[in-house]
C-alpha positions as CSV (number, residue, x, y, z in Angstrom):
1,M,44.5,78.4,108.3
2,R,41.3,79.4,109.6
3,V,40.8,82.3,111.9
4,R,38.3,83.4,114.3
5,P,37.9,87.0,115.5
6,H,37.3,87.6,119.0
7,V,35.4,90.9,120.0
8,H,35.7,91.7,123.8
9,P,33.2,94.5,125.1
10,G,35.0,97.3,126.5
11,G,38.5,96.1,125.1
12,I,40.4,98.6,122.9
13,H,42.9,97.7,120.6
14,A,46.4,96.8,121.9
15,G,44.9,97.0,125.4
16,E,46.9,94.3,126.6
17,L,50.0,96.6,126.4
18,L,48.2,99.3,128.5
19,A,47.0,96.8,131.1
20,P,49.2,93.7,131.2
21,D,47.7,92.4,134.6
22,A,44.2,92.6,133.6
23,E,42.0,89.5,133.3
24,L,41.2,90.3,129.8
25,T,44.8,90.5,128.9
26,R,45.2,87.0,130.3
27,R,42.5,85.7,128.4
28,I,43.7,87.4,125.0
29,T,47.3,86.1,125.8
30,G,45.8,82.6,126.4
31,Y,43.7,82.6,123.1
32,R,46.9,83.5,121.1
33,A,49.2,80.8,122.9
34,N,46.6,78.3,121.9
35,A,46.2,79.5,118.5
36,L,49.8,79.3,117.9
37,D,50.2,75.8,119.4
38,R,47.4,74.3,117.3
39,A,49.0,76.0,114.2
40,L,52.7,74.9,114.9
41,S,52.2,71.4,116.3
42,P,52.3,68.2,114.4
43,P,49.2,66.3,113.9
44,S,48.8,63.6,116.8
45,A,48.4,60.4,114.5
46,P,49.0,59.6,110.9
47,G,46.3,60.9,108.6
48,A,44.8,63.5,111.4
49,T,44.5,67.1,110.7
50,R,44.9,69.9,113.2
51,R,41.8,71.7,114.3
52,G,41.2,74.4,112.2
53,V,43.7,73.5,109.4
54,A,42.4,72.0,106.2
């Protein structure tokens, strides 16, 4: 599985735990949910590959 790091200026490690209602937290949570969805969802058609998965 390929991964892509995201750097958020002004963000701190685990900052979403300190500010659960912040806009950045919502964005980070969305990135994680999308990544998990792509990784755990089956390909949509025979012979298709999931994006980011070889």
